[in-house]
C-alpha positions, 0 to 999 in steps of 0.5 A: 199135227205136222213134222217137218225137218230143219237145217240149223244153217236155215233157221230163222231166228223166230223158231231158234228162240222157240226152240231155245225156250223149249229146250230151257223148259225141257233141260232147266238143270244143265242146259245153256241159256243162250242157245239151241245146242248143247255141245255141238249145232246138230246137222238138221232137226225134225220140229213138230208142231200143232195145228195153230203152228206152234211148236210143241217137239223136237229133235236134233240129229247128227249123221257120223260115222263111228267106229264098233269094234274096229269096223265103221258103222253110220249113226244117226245121233238124236239129240235132245228130244223134248216136247212142251210141259203141256202136251207130254204123254200124248204121242208126240215123242213118239211120233217124233221117233216114227219120223227118224224110222221113216226117214232112215229108209233106204238111206245108209244109215245102221243104227240110231244111237241117244242117250237117255236118263228116262228110258220108257218112251225109247224102250216102247219104241224099240230101242234097246240100252247097250254097255259098250265101252265108249271113246269120245272127245271131252267138250265142257259144255259152258266154255266150248272148249276140248278138255281131252278124251274120255274112255269108259261106259256111260249109263243111258246108251241106247240104240235101234238097229236101222240098216243090214246090221247087228250091235255088238257089245265091245269098243264104241268109238264116237270119233268125236262128241258125245250128244 
């Protein structure tokens, strides 16, 4: 298996099409069928390929400043991590998470942050659930129109500390959309 870092603005149509198929297979319920992002394009992705150079997993990455209890923090957001159905439970998701963690070494990143319906993979890899009250820009994923500002505790919020700061409960302003 090999893992590559791909910037969306450099992605070819073949890879984009394959990623779109994987996202539709993995997130059948709500994911838009005609694009490779839910609400916003990630800054880049880590993509995993098998020995036949077939896509077997991907995760989008969003780098931004957020505000945690009045203090700026630098966050890598993990978006839509998924693995092909026939390769699940073979460690590919964990390898993608490890790749992200290694990427963070010696970089100005304080936390990894994601939302998870199923937390098993993330708990196994050192992430933990947090219950911060979140503020974010509400975007309708179908019409891609801003709908206002949200402010509430959101289930499934998970973080991993990768910098020198410890996480604190309280208010978390995303300074943008939710992943």
